[in-house]
C-alpha positions as a printed NumPy array, in Angstrom:
array([[-14.216,  -8.644, -16.959],
       [-17.068,  -9.861, -17.563],
       [-20.249,  -8.366, -19.388],
       [-23.291,  -7.428, -17.142],
       [-26.886,  -7.569, -18.765],
       [-28.163,  -4.618, -16.4  ],
       [-27.282,  -0.944, -17.243],
       [-27.965,   2.116, -15.087],
       [-31.399,   3.365, -15.089],
       [-33.247,   0.058, -15.634],
       [-35.981,  -0.938, -13.967],
       [-35.274,  -4.313, -12.29 ],
       [-37.026,  -7.2  , -10.263],
       [-35.008,  -8.704,  -7.403],
       [-35.322, -12.53 ,  -7.135],
       [-33.521, -13.665,  -4.102],
       [-32.717, -12.28 ,  -0.959],
       [-34.386, -10.48 ,   2.01 ],
       [-35.757,  -7.923,  -0.424],
       [-37.188, -10.644,  -2.785],
       [-40.096,  -9.233,  -4.767],
       [-39.225,  -5.576,  -4.894],
       [-38.587,  -3.776,  -7.688],
       [-36.42 ,  -0.624,  -8.412],
       [-34.434,   1.315, -10.788],
       [-30.437,   0.723, -10.887],
       [-28.609,   3.385,  -9.543],
       [-24.913,   2.298, -10.356],
       [-23.44 ,  -0.901, -12.181],
       [-19.989,  -2.422, -11.033],
       [-19.142,  -4.87 , -14.171],
       [-15.7  ,  -5.553, -12.162],
       [-17.317,  -7.088,  -9.312],
       [-20.746,  -8.168, -11.285],
       [-22.975,  -5.978,  -8.681],
       [-25.171,  -3.391,  -8.736],
       [-27.238,  -0.971,  -6.423],
       [-30.838,  -0.774,  -6.574],
       [-32.693,   2.094,  -5.567],
       [-34.31 ,   1.325,  -2.048],
       [-33.091,  -2.378,  -2.015],
       [-30.64 ,  -4.003,   0.587],
       [-30.664,  -0.801,   2.584],
       [-27.661,  -1.331,   5.151],
       [-26.483,   0.902,   7.885],
       [-23.454,   2.8  ,   7.774],
       [-21.696,   4.456,  11.302],
       [-20.153,   7.762,   9.307],
       [-17.728,   9.788,  11.125],
       [-17.75 ,  13.469,  10.992],
       [-15.029,  14.848,   8.838],
       [-14.172,  18.514,   8.737],
       [-15.693,  20.882,  11.433],
       [-19.227,  21.361,   9.833],
       [-19.81 ,  17.822,   9.255],
       [-22.132,  16.142,  11.082],
       [-21.869,  12.173,  11.96 ],
       [-24.225,   9.652,  12.673],
       [-25.734,   6.527,  11.51 ],
       [-26.926,   6.674,   7.92 ],
       [-28.753,   4.216,   5.9  ],
       [-27.804,   3.46 ,   2.226],
       [-28.255,   1.299,  -0.717],
       [-25.877,  -2.026,  -0.54 ],
       [-24.826,  -4.067,  -3.514],
       [-26.591,  -7.286,  -4.746],
       [-25.067,  -9.307,  -7.506],
       [-26.204,  -8.959, -10.661],
       [-27.551, -12.424, -11.146],
       [-29.862, -11.981,  -8.281],
       [-32.045,  -9.172, -10.868],
       [-34.148,  -9.383, -13.484],
       [-34.804,  -6.46 , -16.283],
       [-38.477,  -5.526, -15.947],
       [-39.611,  -5.165, -19.892],
       [-41.165,  -1.853, -20.802],
       [-43.511,  -2.978, -23.203],
       [-44.818,  -6.325, -21.486],
       [-44.068,  -5.123, -17.721],
       [-42.94 ,  -8.369, -16.567],
       [-39.684,  -9.531, -15.77 ],
       [-38.046, -11.36 , -18.762],
       [-34.552, -12.68 , -19.765],
       [-32.844, -10.713, -22.233],
       [-30.965, -11.225, -25.664],
       [-28.781,  -9.465, -27.911],
       [-29.369,  -9.208, -31.73 ],
       [-27.677,  -7.359, -34.713],
       [-30.071,  -5.476, -36.906],
       [-30.147,  -5.286, -40.48 ],
       [-28.336,  -1.747, -40.085],
       [-25.507,  -3.299, -38.   ],
       [-26.655,  -1.975, -35.012],
       [-26.859,  -3.915, -31.705],
       [-29.846,  -3.929, -29.554],
       [-30.991,  -5.635, -26.285],
       [-34.243,  -7.476, -26.827],
       [-37.179,  -8.944, -24.198],
       [-37.109, -13.081, -24.859],
       [-40.85 , -13.256, -23.941],
       [-42.397, -10.583, -25.97 ],
       [-39.467, -10.415, -28.501],
       [-39.547,  -6.388, -28.016],
       [-36.592,  -4.351, -28.745],
       [-35.64 ,  -2.896, -24.672],
       [-32.422,  -0.387, -26.383],
       [-29.554,   0.19 , -28.372],
       [-26.153,  -1.033, -26.954],
       [-23.632,   1.78 , -26.806],
       [-20.036,   1.337, -28.042],
       [-17.574,   0.749, -25.608],
       [-20.122,  -0.44 , -22.71 ],
       [-19.577,  -4.002, -21.9  ]])
């Protein structure tokens, strides 16, 4: 299992693919596959079969996954897509840091990869 630089609820910028240039909020992260689902990006059609009596079938559109290397975090302070680094503060707390402006993005929770 590898580490993913993106977390759920981060605002990201799409670098490549058919939706290049779009920004959106990360809905879910799959670290074992290195893939993320971004809101309103990589919309795919899916044919749903009705399950049960009250459920309706049909063609629905939903977000597909994108490889995590194809998205870049948008820094909240400088409002630009930027690389992120990890830093340990004096009190021993691990944080994510914006490489362009040096601002602290957030703390890294224990147990997160």
